[in-house]
N, C-alpha and C positions, 0 to 999 in steps of 0.2 A: 550520420551523426558523428561529430568528432569525439575523440576520447576525452577531451577537456570537458565537454558538456556531460558526458557519461559520468566522469569523476565528480563533477559539481553536484549532480543529483544523487550521488551515492550508488549509482547503478552499476558501477564497476570500478575496479582498481586493477593493477597489473595481474593480480591473482585471478580476477573475475573477467578479464578481457574477453569480449565476445559472448557473454552470457545472454541467454534469451530472456524475454519478459517473465516467462514461467519460472526460470531458474532464479531470477532476481526476486520474484515474489516468494519463492521457497526460502531464499536467504533472509528476506524481510521477516518471514514467519519465525525463523530461527532467532533473529535478533529480538523479536517481540518476546519470545520465550525466555531469552537471556535478559530481558528488561532493558534493552538498549533501544528505547522508544524513538529517540530522535533520528538515529540512522535508519531504523525500520520505516518510520513515517516518510523520510525523504525518498526512499525507494518506492513506497506505496503511492505517494503523491504523484511521482513521475509516471508510474504505471497507470494511475487513474486517468491521467491526461491521454493515455493511449487506449482508454476504454477497456481496461483489463478487469473483468468482473470480479475475480477473486481478490485482486488488490483493493478494489473499491470496498468489498465486503470487510476486509480486515482494517482498512483505513476508517471505515464507518465505526468500528468498535473503538478505534483510537479516539475519534471525535466524541463518541458517546461517553467514554471514560475520562477524557482529557489527558490521555497518555501520549506524550510526544508532540501533541498539538493542543491548541486551546479547546476546551470543552465546548461542543456545539451540537446539541441534540437534534436541532433542525437539519443541519447538514448531514448528520449520521442517518437520519430517517430518509433524506433524499437519496443518499448513496444506496441504502438498502432497497429502496423502490427501484432504482436503476438496475441494481443487481438482479432483483426479482424479474424485471422486464427482460433482462438478457438471458434469463433461464438459470441463473446461478442462485439457487434457493438453499439457504441454510437458516438455522434458527437464529432469530434476533428478537429483541424486546418489543418490536412493533406489532 
């Protein structure tokens, strides 16, 4: 993957060059805590495409609450079901 695409998706910048998906998800969680929802969701959506269960779990919360993305309870439920099927089980409203 070229660094241009990584930068576009918020997956890295010069400071985060070469970070793993797990590291990017940790950065997204920090961004969520800081209420920087747009940047966090950009990272989480990319990691979702790579089938990263933890990223999908937190992205589902964003869809559930409409933070950083358009509120979509149906998509949130779908993501949580996928996470559960992948063995990533945490508490969610479903």
